[in-house]
KEKE-3310 file (N, C-alpha, C; in steps of 0.2 Angstrom, whole numbers, plus 5000, padded with zeros to 4 digits):
npx = (4903:4907:4917:4910:4916:4924:4921:4922:4910:4916:4928:4923:4919:4931:4938:4931:4931:4945:4945:4938:4946:4957:4952:4950:4961:4967:4958:4962:4975:4973:4965:4974:4983:4976:4973:4988:4990:4980:4984:4996:4995:4986:4993:5006:4997:4995:5006:5010:5000:5004:5017:5015:5007:5015:5027:5021:5017:5029:5036:5030:5033:5047:5048:5043:5041:5048:5051:5047:5055:5061:5063:5056:5044:5037:5023:5014:4999:4990:4982:4971:4959:4954:4947:4953:4966:4965:4967:4977:4989:5007:5017:5028:5022:5007:4999:4983:4970:4956:4943:4948:4958:4973:4978:4987:4995:5004:5014:5021:5032:5038:5047:5061:5069:5068:5065:5074:5074:5066:5064:5063:5053:5052:5056:5042:5027:5014:4997:4978:4974:4981:4981:4989:4999:5011:5027:5042:5059:5073:5066:5070:5069:5056:5040:5027:5010:5017:5016:5017:5021:5018:5028:5028:5038:5034:5021:5005:4997:5000:4998:4995:4999:4996:5007:5006:5011:5026:5043:5048:5036:5027:5014:4999:4994:4992:5004:5013:5020:5036:5052:5058:5051:5042:5025:5009:4993:4977:4967:4969:4963:4967:4971:4965:4950:4944:4951:4963:4958:4960:4971:4982:4980:4993:5008:5023:5040:5050:5044:5044:5047:5041:5044:5033:5031:5023:5011:5010:4998:4993:4984:4982:4972:4963:4950:4934:4920:4905:4913:4921:4932:4932:4937:4937:4925:4924:4914:4909:4917:4930:4929:4942:4951:4966:4968:4969:4971:4972:4973:4973:4972:4982:4987:4976:4961:4955:4948:4955:4949:4945:4956:4959:4973:4977:4972:4964:4969:4966:4970:4980:4994:5002:5017:5027:5043:5055:5068:5073:5083:5089:5104:5109:5117:5111:5108:5097:5098:5097:5083:5076:5065:5047:5030:5016:5006:5004:5019:5027:5035:5039:5050:5057:5053:5059:5056:5047:5036:5028:5014:5006:4991:4989:4977:4975:4970:4961:4951:4956:4954:4941:4937:4935:4921:4915:4918:4926:4937:4943:4956:4970:4973:4970:4979:4978:4979:4991:5008:5020:5019:5023:5022:5014:5008:4996:4980:4973:4959:4961:4971:4985:5000:5011:5021:5027:5031:5019:5010:5003:4991:4985:4969:4956:4948:4931:4922:4912:4918:4931:4941:4945:4954:4972:4984:4995:5008:5017:5028:5037:5052:5054:5066:5064:5070:5070:5067:5077:5089:5086:5086:5100:5115:5121:5136:5145:5157)
npy = (5204:5210:5199:5195:5200:5188:5173:5157:5142:5130:5134:5137:5125:5117:5124:5122:5110:5107:5114:5105:5094:5100:5101:5089:5084:5092:5088:5074:5076:5082:5072:5063:5068:5071:5057:5054:5063:5059:5047:5049:5059:5049:5038:5045:5050:5037:5035:5044:5042:5027:5029:5038:5029:5020:5023:5029:5017:5011:5020:5019:5005:5005:5011:5000:4991:4997:4999:4988:4976:4962:4948:4937:4943:4945:4944:4942:4946:4960:4969:4980:4993:4999:4997:4998:4994:4982:4966:4963:4957:4958:4965:4968:4972:4966:4956:4954:4945:4950:4948:4953:4958:4962:4968:4979:4981:4991:4993:5002:5012:5028:5033:5037:5030:5017:5003:4998:4991:4999:4999:4988:4981:4985:4977:4979:4971:4971:4972:4966:4975:4985:5004:5008:5005:5002:5003:5010:5009:5022:5028:5038:5039:5041:5048:5058:5053:5044:5030:5012:4997:4981:4966:4950:4935:4921:4922:4926:4937:4953:4969:4986:5002:5019:5032:5040:5047:5054:5052:5067:5072:5067:5057:5053:5036:5018:5006:5019:5033:5037:5049:5042:5034:5030:5029:5021:5027:5020:5027:5034:5037:5026:5016:5005:5006:4997:4987:4978:4974:4975:4969:4959:4949:4953:4959:4952:4953:4953:4957:4965:4982:4991:5006:5014:5027:5038:5028:5021:5011:5008:5005:4999:4998:4993:5001:4998:5000:4995:4988:4977:4973:4972:4983:4989:4997:5008:5016:5024:5026:5034:5026:5014:5016:5019:5018:5024:5021:5028:5017:5021:5038:5049:5050:5049:5038:5034:5028:5032:5040:5035:5038:5044:5039:5038:5039:5028:5017:4999:4985:4977:4967:4958:4950:4941:4941:4929:4921:4906:4900:4892:4893:4888:4895:4899:4912:4925:4935:4935:4935:4921:4915:4918:4922:4921:4917:4917:4917:4905:4908:4923:4929:4927:4936:4948:4956:4965:4964:4974:4973:4987:4989:4999:5010:5020:5038:5044:5036:5025:5029:5023:5010:5007:5000:5004:5001:4997:4985:4969:4968:4966:4979:4988:4984:4976:4963:4960:4951:4955:4968:4985:4998:5000:4990:4980:4973:4956:4945:4933:4930:4940:4935:4937:4932:4928:4919:4906:4909:4920:4933:4946:4948:4951:4966:4971:4980:4987:4993:4990:4988:4999:5006:5008:5000:5000:4993:4994:4989:4984:4982:4980:4981:4976:4986:4987:4974:4969:4971:4970:4955:4954:4945:4944:4948:4943:4953)
npz = (4600:4616:4627:4643:4661:4674:4681:4673:4671:4672:4676:4691:4694:4694:4705:4715:4716:4719:4731:4739:4739:4746:4758:4762:4764:4773:4785:4786:4791:4802:4808:4809:4818:4830:4833:4835:4845:4856:4858:4865:4875:4883:4885:4892:4904:4909:4912:4921:4933:4936:4940:4953:4959:4961:4968:4980:4988:4987:4997:5007:5010:5011:5024:5034:5046:5055:5071:5078:5087:5088:5080:5085:5090:5079:5069:5082:5092:5090:5103:5108:5113:5105:5090:5074:5079:5084:5087:5077:5066:5071:5059:5045:5034:5025:5013:5005:4997:4987:4975:4960:4964:4974:4991:4999:5016:5028:5040:5053:5064:5072:5080:5087:5093:5086:5084:5092:5110:5121:5135:5148:5159:5178:5193:5197:5195:5184:5191:5194:5201:5198:5192:5182:5168:5167:5175:5170:5168:5165:5153:5144:5131:5127:5125:5129:5125:5116:5107:5115:5112:5121:5124:5128:5131:5120:5123:5115:5111:5111:5119:5116:5122:5126:5131:5145:5155:5162:5165:5168:5171:5184:5187:5198:5203:5203:5201:5211:5205:5200:5199:5191:5182:5169:5162:5157:5158:5162:5160:5150:5131:5122:5130:5142:5148:5158:5169:5164:5152:5136:5142:5148:5165:5172:5167:5164:5174:5163:5153:5137:5130:5116:5107:5097:5095:5083:5078:5062:5051:5036:5023:5006:4992:4977:4970:4963:4953:4965:4972:4971:4976:4988:4998:5013:5020:5011:5005:4992:4980:4967:4951:4947:4955:4966:4982:4999:5015:5033:5046:5058:5063:5065:5080:5088:5094:5084:5065:5052:5035:5020:5005:4988:4980:4967:4951:4937:4941:4939:4943:4956:4960:4972:4981:4994:4996:5001:5012:5013:5015:5007:5002:5012:5021:5033:5038:5036:5023:5009:4995:4991:4985:4980:4984:4986:4998:5014:5025:5033:5043:5046:5048:5038:5028:5018:5007:4995:4982:4970:4957:4947:4937:4926:4917:4902:4902:4891:4878:4865:4847:4837:4827:4809:4808:4819:4832:4847:4843:4846:4840:4827:4820:4830:4837:4850:4849:4849:4850:4856:4863:4856:4862:4870:4887:4882:4884:4881:4876:4885:4902:4907:4910:4922:4924:4936:4951:4954:4944:4943:4938:4929:4925:4911:4912:4917:4912:4897:4888:4889:4879:4871:4877:4881:4891:4904:4914:4930:4939:4955:4966:4982:4994:5012:5023:5037:5041:5036:5042:5056:5055:5055:5060:5078:5086:5101:5110)
capx = (4901:4912:4915:4910:4922:4920:4924:4917:4907:4921:4934:4921:4918:4937:4939:4926:4936:4952:4944:4935:4953:4961:4947:4950:4969:4967:4954:4965:4981:4968:4964:4981:4988:4973:4975:4995:4987:4977:4989:5003:4991:4984:5000:5009:4994:4995:5015:5011:4996:5007:5021:5011:5004:5022:5029:5017:5017:5036:5040:5029:5036:5054:5047:5038:5043:5051:5049:5048:5063:5063:5060:5051:5039:5034:5015:5009:4992:4992:4976:4971:4953:4954:4945:4957:4972:4964:4967:4979:4997:5013:5021:5031:5018:5002:4996:4976:4966:4948:4941:4952:4964:4977:4978:4994:4995:5011:5014:5028:5032:5039:5051:5071:5072:5071:5067:5077:5072:5067:5065:5060:5048:5056:5051:5035:5023:5007:4991:4973:4972:4984:4978:4994:4999:5020:5033:5048:5064:5075:5063:5071:5067:5048:5038:5018:5006:5019:5011:5022:5018:5022:5028:5032:5040:5029:5014:5001:4994:5006:4996:4998:4996:4998:5011:5003:5015:5033:5048:5047:5030:5024:5006:4997:4991:4994:5009:5015:5023:5042:5054:5063:5048:5036:5019:5004:4987:4970:4960:4969:4959:4970:4972:4957:4944:4943:4957:4967:4953:4960:4976:4982:4980:4998:5014:5028:5044:5054:5042:5049:5042:5045:5040:5032:5030:5016:5010:5006:4996:4992:4981:4982:4965:4960:4942:4931:4913:4903:4920:4922:4939:4934:4940:4932:4922:4925:4908:4908:4924:4931:4930:4947:4956:4968:4963:4973:4967:4977:4970:4974:4970:4987:4987:4969:4960:4949:4949:4955:4945:4949:4959:4961:4980:4978:4966:4964:4972:4962:4972:4985:4995:5008:5019:5033:5051:5058:5074:5072:5090:5091:5109:5113:5120:5106:5108:5092:5099:5095:5077:5077:5058:5042:5025:5008:5004:5008:5024:5026:5040:5038:5058:5060:5051:5064:5055:5040:5036:5019:5013:4997:4988:4985:4974:4975:4963:4958:4949:4958:4950:4937:4940:4930:4916:4913:4919:4934:4936:4950:4960:4977:4971:4970:4986:4976:4982:5000:5012:5025:5018:5028:5022:5011:5005:4989:4975:4968:4954:4965:4973:4990:5003:5016:5028:5028:5028:5011:5007:5000:4990:4982:4962:4952:4942:4924:4918:4912:4922:4939:4946:4946:4960:4978:4985:5003:5010:5021:5031:5044:5053:5056:5068:5062:5076:5071:5067:5084:5092:5083:5089:5108:5118:5124:5142:5147:5164)
capy = (5207:5210:5195:5198:5198:5182:5164:5152:5138:5125:5136:5137:5118:5115:5127:5117:5103:5110:5116:5098:5090:5104:5098:5083:5082:5094:5083:5068:5078:5084:5066:5059:5072:5069:5052:5054:5067:5055:5041:5051:5059:5044:5034:5048:5049:5030:5035:5048:5038:5022:5031:5040:5021:5013:5029:5030:5011:5010:5024:5016:4999:5005:5011:4996:4988:5003:5000:4979:4976:4956:4943:4933:4946:4945:4939:4943:4948:4965:4970:4987:4995:5003:4992:4997:4991:4978:4959:4963:4955:4965:4963:4975:4970:4959:4956:4951:4945:4949:4951:4952:4963:4961:4974:4978:4984:4993:4995:5006:5020:5035:5034:5039:5022:5013:4996:4994:4989:5004:4998:4981:4983:4985:4972:4978:4969:4975:4967:4967:4982:4992:5009:5011:4999:5000:5008:5009:5012:5024:5028:5044:5040:5040:5054:5058:5051:5039:5022:5007:4989:4976:4961:4944:4930:4916:4924:4925:4943:4960:4975:4993:5006:5025:5035:5048:5053:5053:5055:5072:5075:5060:5056:5049:5030:5013:5009:5025:5036:5041:5053:5039:5029:5031:5027:5022:5026:5017:5033:5037:5033:5020:5011:5002:5009:4993:4984:4972:4974:4970:4968:4952:4950:4953:4958:4949:4957:4951:4961:4970:4987:4995:5013:5015:5034:5039:5023:5019:5006:5010:5000:5001:4994:4996:5003:4997:5000:4990:4987:4970:4969:4973:4988:4988:5003:5011:5019:5025:5031:5035:5018:5013:5021:5017:5022:5022:5022:5024:5013:5025:5045:5052:5048:5048:5031:5032:5025:5036:5039:5032:5043:5042:5041:5041:5036:5024:5009:4994:4980:4977:4960:4958:4944:4942:4939:4925:4921:4899:4895:4887:4894:4885:4898:4900:4918:4927:4940:4935:4931:4915:4912:4923:4918:4924:4914:4920:4914:4900:4911:4930:4933:4925:4941:4952:4962:4964:4965:4973:4977:4990:4989:5006:5012:5027:5041:5042:5030:5025:5030:5016:5006:5007:4998:5009:4999:4995:4977:4966:4965:4970:4985:4992:4982:4973:4955:4960:4945:4959:4976:4988:5005:5001:4984:4977:4966:4951:4941:4929:4932:4943:4932:4943:4928:4928:4912:4904:4909:4926:4936:4953:4947:4955:4971:4969:4986:4982:4996:4990:4986:5006:5010:5006:4999:4998:4989:4997:4984:4986:4977:4985:4977:4978:4987:4986:4966:4965:4974:4966:4949:4954:4941:4949:4946:4946:4954)
capz = (4608:4622:4633:4650:4664:4679:4680:4669:4676:4671:4682:4697:4696:4696:4711:4720:4716:4722:4738:4741:4740:4751:4765:4764:4765:4781:4789:4787:4794:4808:4811:4812:4821:4834:4837:4840:4852:4861:4861:4867:4882:4886:4886:4897:4909:4913:4917:4928:4936:4937:4943:4957:4963:4964:4972:4987:4991:4989:5002:5015:5010:5014:5031:5035:5051:5058:5078:5079:5088:5090:5075:5089:5092:5073:5071:5089:5091:5092:5105:5110:5114:5097:5084:5069:5081:5087:5082:5070:5067:5069:5054:5042:5027:5024:5008:5006:4990:4987:4970:4955:4965:4980:4994:5004:5023:5030:5049:5055:5067:5070:5087:5086:5095:5079:5083:5098:5115:5125:5141:5151:5166:5182:5195:5199:5190:5184:5191:5193:5204:5192:5186:5177:5165:5166:5178:5166:5173:5160:5148:5142:5122:5127:5127:5131:5118:5112:5108:5116:5113:5127:5123:5131:5126:5122:5124:5107:5112:5111:5121:5114:5127:5126:5137:5148:5161:5157:5171:5171:5174:5186:5189:5203:5201:5206:5207:5212:5200:5204:5195:5185:5178:5163:5164:5153:5160:5160:5158:5142:5126:5118:5136:5144:5154:5163:5171:5160:5145:5133:5143:5152:5170:5173:5163:5168:5175:5160:5146:5134:5127:5110:5106:5091:5093:5081:5074:5056:5049:5030:5018:4999:4990:4972:4971:4956:4956:4966:4978:4971:4979:4996:5002:5018:5022:5008:5003:4987:4979:4960:4948:4944:4959:4969:4988:5004:5023:5038:5051:5063:5062:5069:5087:5090:5093:5078:5061:5047:5032:5012:5000:4983:4981:4961:4947:4933:4942:4936:4947:4959:4963:4976:4983:4998:4994:5007:5011:5015:5017:5000:4999:5018:5026:5040:5038:5033:5021:5003:4993:4985:4985:4979:4985:4989:5004:5020:5026:5040:5047:5046:5049:5033:5023:5016:5002:4994:4975:4968:4951:4946:4929:4923:4910:4900:4903:4886:4875:4859:4842:4834:4820:4805:4810:4823:4838:4848:4842:4848:4833:4827:4819:4836:4843:4855:4851:4847:4853:4859:4862:4855:4863:4879:4886:4879:4886:4875:4880:4890:4907:4905:4915:4927:4925:4943:4954:4956:4938:4944:4931:4927:4922:4908:4915:4916:4909:4891:4882:4891:4874:4868:4879:4880:4897:4905:4920:4933:4946:4959:4970:4989:4998:5018:5026:5044:5041:5034:5049:5063:5055:5056:5066:5082:5088:5107:5110)
cpx = (4906:4913:4915:4915:4921:4925:4917:4914:4911:4927:4930:4920:4925:4939:4936:4930:4940:4949:4942:4942:4956:4958:4949:4955:4970:4964:4958:4971:4977:4967:4969:4984:4983:4974:4981:4993:4985:4981:4994:5001:4990:4990:5003:5004:4994:5003:5013:5006:5000:5016:5020:5009:5011:5025:5027:5018:5026:5039:5036:5031:5044:5051:5045:5042:5047:5046:5046:5055:5066:5060:5056:5045:5035:5026:5012:5004:4992:4983:4977:4963:4953:4953:4951:4963:4969:4964:4971:4987:5001:5018:5022:5023:5013:4998:4989:4974:4959:4948:4946:4959:4968:4976:4985:4993:5003:5010:5021:5026:5037:5046:5058:5072:5072:5071:5068:5073:5071:5067:5062:5056:5052:5052:5047:5032:5017:5000:4985:4971:4975:4980:4982:4996:5007:5024:5039:5052:5070:5072:5063:5069:5059:5045:5031:5016:5010:5016:5017:5018:5022:5023:5032:5032:5035:5020:5010:4998:5001:5002:4998:4994:4999:5000:5007:5007:5021:5037:5050:5041:5027:5017:5004:4994:4993:4997:5011:5019:5029:5045:5058:5059:5043:5030:5013:4998:4982:4965:4962:4964:4961:4969:4965:4954:4942:4948:4957:4959:4957:4969:4976:4982:4986:5002:5020:5035:5051:5050:5045:5044:5046:5040:5040:5032:5021:5015:5007:5004:4992:4990:4981:4977:4963:4953:4939:4924:4910:4907:4920:4928:4938:4936:4936:4932:4923:4921:4909:4914:4924:4932:4936:4952:4959:4969:4968:4969:4973:4971:4968:4974:4976:4988:4981:4968:4953:4953:4951:4950:4949:4951:4961:4970:4981:4974:4969:4969:4967:4963:4980:4986:5002:5011:5025:5039:5054:5065:5073:5078:5091:5101:5113:5116:5116:5107:5101:5095:5098:5088:5079:5070:5053:5037:5020:5006:5007:5013:5023:5032:5043:5045:5060:5057:5057:5063:5048:5040:5029:5021:5004:4998:4984:4983:4973:4968:4959:4957:4952:4953:4946:4940:4934:4925:4912:4913:4927:4937:4944:4953:4966:4977:4972:4977:4983:4978:4989:5004:5015:5024:5023:5028:5017:5009:4998:4987:4974:4965:4956:4971:4980:4996:5009:5023:5032:5028:5022:5007:5002:4997:4984:4973:4960:4946:4935:4920:4919:4916:4929:4943:4949:4949:4965:4980:4993:5002:5016:5024:5035:5044:5056:5059:5066:5068:5076:5070:5073:5089:5091:5085:5096:5110:5121:5131:5144:5155:5166)
cpy = (5206:5204:5197:5194:5193:5177:5162:5147:5133:5127:5136:5128:5115:5119:5123:5111:5102:5111:5108:5095:5092:5100:5094:5079:5085:5091:5078:5071:5078:5076:5063:5062:5071:5063:5051:5058:5062:5050:5043:5054:5055:5040:5040:5050:5043:5030:5038:5044:5032:5023:5033:5034:5018:5018:5028:5023:5009:5015:5021:5008:4999:5008:5005:4993:4991:5002:4993:4978:4968:4952:4938:4935:4945:4941:4938:4948:4954:4968:4977:4989:4998:4997:4994:4995:4986:4971:4959:4961:4959:4961:4969:4977:4966:4960:4952:4953:4944:4952:4949:4955:4960:4967:4975:4983:4986:4995:4997:5011:5024:5036:5035:5032:5018:5006:4995:4995:4995:5004:4991:4984:4981:4979:4973:4977:4972:4970:4970:4974:4988:4998:5012:5005:4997:5005:5005:5014:5014:5024:5034:5046:5041:5044:5053:5057:5046:5031:5016:5000:4983:4969:4954:4938:4924:4916:4926:4934:4950:4966:4980:4997:5014:5029:5041:5051:5052:5055:5061:5076:5068:5063:5052:5044:5024:5009:5015:5028:5038:5044:5050:5035:5034:5028:5028:5021:5024:5021:5035:5032:5027:5014:5009:5005:5006:4989:4977:4971:4979:4968:4963:4953:4952:4955:4958:4953:4956:4955:4966:4976:4991:4999:5015:5023:5034:5032:5022:5012:5007:5005:5003:4996:4998:4996:5002:4998:4994:4987:4979:4968:4970:4978:4990:4996:5009:5016:5018:5029:5031:5028:5020:5016:5017:5020:5019:5024:5022:5022:5017:5034:5048:5047:5046:5040:5032:5031:5031:5035:5037:5040:5041:5045:5043:5037:5031:5018:5004:4988:4979:4969:4961:4950:4946:4940:4936:4922:4913:4896:4891:4888:4890:4889:4899:4908:4923:4935:4939:4931:4927:4912:4918:4919:4923:4925:4918:4915:4911:4904:4919:4933:4932:4930:4947:4957:4960:4966:4967:4976:4980:4990:4995:5008:5019:5031:5043:5036:5031:5027:5024:5016:5008:5005:5001:5007:4996:4988:4975:4964:4970:4976:4990:4990:4979:4965:4954:4954:4950:4965:4981:4995:5006:4993:4985:4971:4961:4949:4935:4933:4935:4940:4938:4940:4929:4919:4911:4906:4915:4930:4942:4949:4953:4960:4968:4975:4984:4986:4996:4990:4993:5010:5005:5006:4998:4995:4992:4992:4987:4983:4980:4980:4981:4979:4985:4978:4964:4968:4972:4959:4948:4949:4946:4946:4947:4947:4955)
cpz = (4611:4627:4638:4655:4670:4677:4676:4674:4677:4676:4688:4699:4698:4704:4717:4723:4721:4730:4743:4743:4744:4759:4767:4767:4774:4785:4790:4792:4800:4812:4813:4818:4829:4836:4838:4846:4858:4863:4866:4875:4887:4891:4894:4903:4913:4916:4922:4933:4940:4942:4951:4962:4966:4969:4979:4989:4992:4995:5009:5015:5013:5021:5035:5041:5057:5066:5081:5081:5090:5084:5080:5091:5085:5073:5078:5087:5094:5096:5108:5111:5108:5092:5079:5072:5085:5085:5077:5071:5066:5067:5048:5035:5028:5017:5008:4999:4990:4980:4966:4958:4972:4984:4999:5011:5025:5035:5050:5059:5067:5075:5084:5090:5090:5080:5090:5104:5120:5131:5143:5159:5172:5186:5200:5194:5189:5185:5191:5196:5201:5190:5180:5174:5166:5169:5173:5168:5166:5154:5144:5133:5124:5128:5128:5125:5114:5112:5110:5115:5117:5124:5126:5129:5127:5122:5116:5107:5115:5115:5119:5120:5126:5131:5138:5152:5158:5164:5172:5172:5177:5187:5195:5201:5205:5200:5206:5208:5204:5198:5189:5181:5173:5163:5157:5159:5159:5159:5151:5136:5124:5124:5138:5150:5158:5165:5169:5156:5140:5135:5149:5160:5174:5167:5168:5169:5168:5151:5145:5128:5123:5109:5100:5090:5089:5076:5067:5054:5043:5025:5011:4994:4983:4971:4964:4961:4958:4972:4979:4973:4988:5000:5007:5020:5018:5004:4995:4983:4970:4956:4945:4948:4965:4976:4994:5011:5028:5045:5057:5062:5067:5075:5091:5090:5090:5071:5057:5039:5024:5009:4995:4982:4972:4955:4941:4934:4942:4942:4950:4961:4967:4978:4987:4994:5002:5005:5014:5016:5012:5001:5007:5023:5033:5043:5032:5029:5013:5000:4989:4983:4984:4980:4988:4996:5009:5024:5032:5044:5045:5046:5041:5026:5023:5012:4999:4986:4974:4961:4950:4939:4928:4917:4909:4900:4898:4882:4868:4853:4841:4829:4815:4806:4816:4830:4840:4848:4843:4843:4831:4825:4825:4842:4849:4856:4848:4853:4859:4857:4860:4859:4871:4880:4887:4881:4880:4880:4884:4895:4904:4911:4917:4924:4932:4946:4955:4948:4939:4939:4933:4924:4919:4913:4913:4913:4901:4886:4885:4885:4870:4872:4880:4891:4898:4912:4923:4939:4948:4964:4975:4994:5007:5023:5035:5045:5041:5042:5057:5062:5055:5061:5071:5085:5096:5108:5117)
residu = (UNK:UNK:UNK:UNK:UNK:UNK:UNK:UNK:UNK:UNK:UNK:UNK:UNK:UNK:UNK:UNK:UNK:UNK:UNK:UNK:UNK:UNK:UNK:UNK:UNK:UNK:UNK:UNK:UNK:UNK:UNK:UNK:UNK:UNK:UNK:UNK:UNK:UNK:UNK:UNK:UNK:UNK:UNK:UNK:UNK:UNK:UNK:UNK:UNK:UNK:UNK:UNK:UNK:UNK:UNK:UNK:UNK:UNK:UNK:UNK:UNK:UNK:UNK:UNK:UNK:UNK:UNK:UNK:UNK:UNK:UNK:UNK:UNK:UNK:UNK:UNK:UNK:UNK:UNK:UNK:UNK:UNK:UNK:UNK:UNK:UNK:UNK:UNK:UNK:UNK:UNK:UNK:UNK:UNK:UNK:UNK:UNK:UNK:UNK:UNK:UNK:UNK:UNK:UNK:UNK:UNK:UNK:UNK:UNK:UNK:UNK:UNK:UNK:UNK:UNK:UNK:UNK:UNK:UNK:UNK:UNK:UNK:UNK:UNK:UNK:UNK:UNK:UNK:UNK:UNK:UNK:UNK:UNK:UNK:UNK:UNK:UNK:UNK:UNK:UNK:UNK:UNK:UNK:UNK:UNK:UNK:UNK:UNK:UNK:UNK:UNK:UNK:UNK:UNK:UNK:UNK:UNK:UNK:UNK:UNK:UNK:UNK:UNK:UNK:UNK:UNK:UNK:UNK:UNK:UNK:UNK:UNK:UNK:UNK:UNK:UNK:UNK:UNK:UNK:UNK:UNK:UNK:UNK:UNK:UNK:UNK:UNK:UNK:UNK:UNK:UNK:UNK:UNK:UNK:UNK:UNK:UNK:UNK:UNK:UNK:UNK:UNK:UNK:UNK:UNK:UNK:UNK:UNK:UNK:UNK:UNK:UNK:UNK:UNK:UNK:UNK:UNK:UNK:UNK:UNK:UNK:UNK:UNK:UNK:UNK:UNK:UNK:UNK:UNK:UNK:UNK:UNK:UNK:UNK:UNK:UNK:UNK:UNK:UNK:UNK:UNK:UNK:UNK:UNK:UNK:UNK:UNK:UNK:UNK:UNK:UNK:UNK:UNK:UNK:UNK:UNK:UNK:UNK:UNK:UNK:UNK:UNK:UNK:UNK:UNK:UNK:UNK:UNK:UNK:UNK:UNK:UNK:UNK:UNK:UNK:UNK:UNK:UNK:UNK:UNK:UNK:UNK:UNK:UNK:UNK:UNK:UNK:UNK:UNK:UNK:UNK:UNK:UNK:UNK:UNK:UNK:UNK:UNK:UNK:UNK:UNK:UNK:UNK:UNK:UNK:UNK:UNK:UNK:UNK:UNK:UNK:UNK:UNK:UNK:UNK:UNK:UNK:UNK:UNK:UNK:UNK:UNK:UNK:UNK:UNK:UNK:UNK:UNK:UNK:UNK:UNK:UNK:UNK:UNK:UNK:UNK:UNK:UNK:UNK:UNK:UNK:UNK:UNK:UNK:UNK:UNK:UNK:UNK:UNK:UNK:UNK:UNK:UNK:UNK:UNK:UNK:UNK:UNK:UNK:UNK:UNK:UNK:UNK:UNK:UNK:UNK:UNK:UNK:UNK:UNK:UNK:UNK:UNK:UNK:UNK:UNK:UNK:UNK:UNK:UNK:UNK:UNK:UNK:UNK:UNK:UNK:UNK:UNK:UNK:UNK:UNK:UNK:UNK)
# end
């Protein structure tokens, strides 16, 4: 009898086995590639977010202090009728702590005067009956709508007012305006609608005026669900994001709104860099001490350093038990991580003075993610310039 054409049972079984082995190999290769892709994409996302966070704050740190013209004026209490700029210290950078993170606030102006003393009051003093706060002789570098801080030596408060009249556009008021004067008028939104509130009863003839132009006071804060870090007025934002707020919305007398600078930022730490005269040269020119606490002498602050803890955007593969366990298989307890910063159940010490630490995140699945730390040290160049010794020739 002639044998029929086709495959026998044994041949079919062999082909099925070969196909199954091939499928297993393909899926294994796919799984490995997916793990590499997830890891590389997560790490690259963390690098991008960390870079954005550092760059944003570094730019503001470099500008901070622009407009402050005297070391003696540092930490004077800025007062105005605007809540966002009332009872705040006149300092380049302010570090505040709440929850598990620090917040950073930078203050700087935009005037071409660059912190130099633009003018001094003439021999007409500000008094109770004045509707204009200052008569300024030679105020060519002051323009309409510029914000000017009036600092009197030895006084705790330094009022801020907005220029409404210039020497090219005189206006009526008391004292009377002339072509050589620049004036701040009480009717302006920044200035007081009521005489001497919050201004003192008089501004002396030796009051120094510093023109800030457009004044910026910007705060960076790490927002977590529930706002545990105390980002004031932040409302509801994206969990794990670095947010920023301009206390002053342009030159308007209103608060700005919180904006998301970048995402997947979990914590932030910061410290001041001080020259405490360890070298004995009595010149504030190099950092010898780092500390989180506010310094006794703000003129000693020459730098700021900050570090952000950034989380990868994608979680890692779960282990064979179906969880993200804190074990060596997932590189979560490695003493020296080779690819990325990894948290353990203990705090991660930055190696900074004061044993500042990043603490364990509170979310239950925190071990499913990789983390990286991005750190920057920024010299406060305006502070350095302000502290340079002068020589009379």
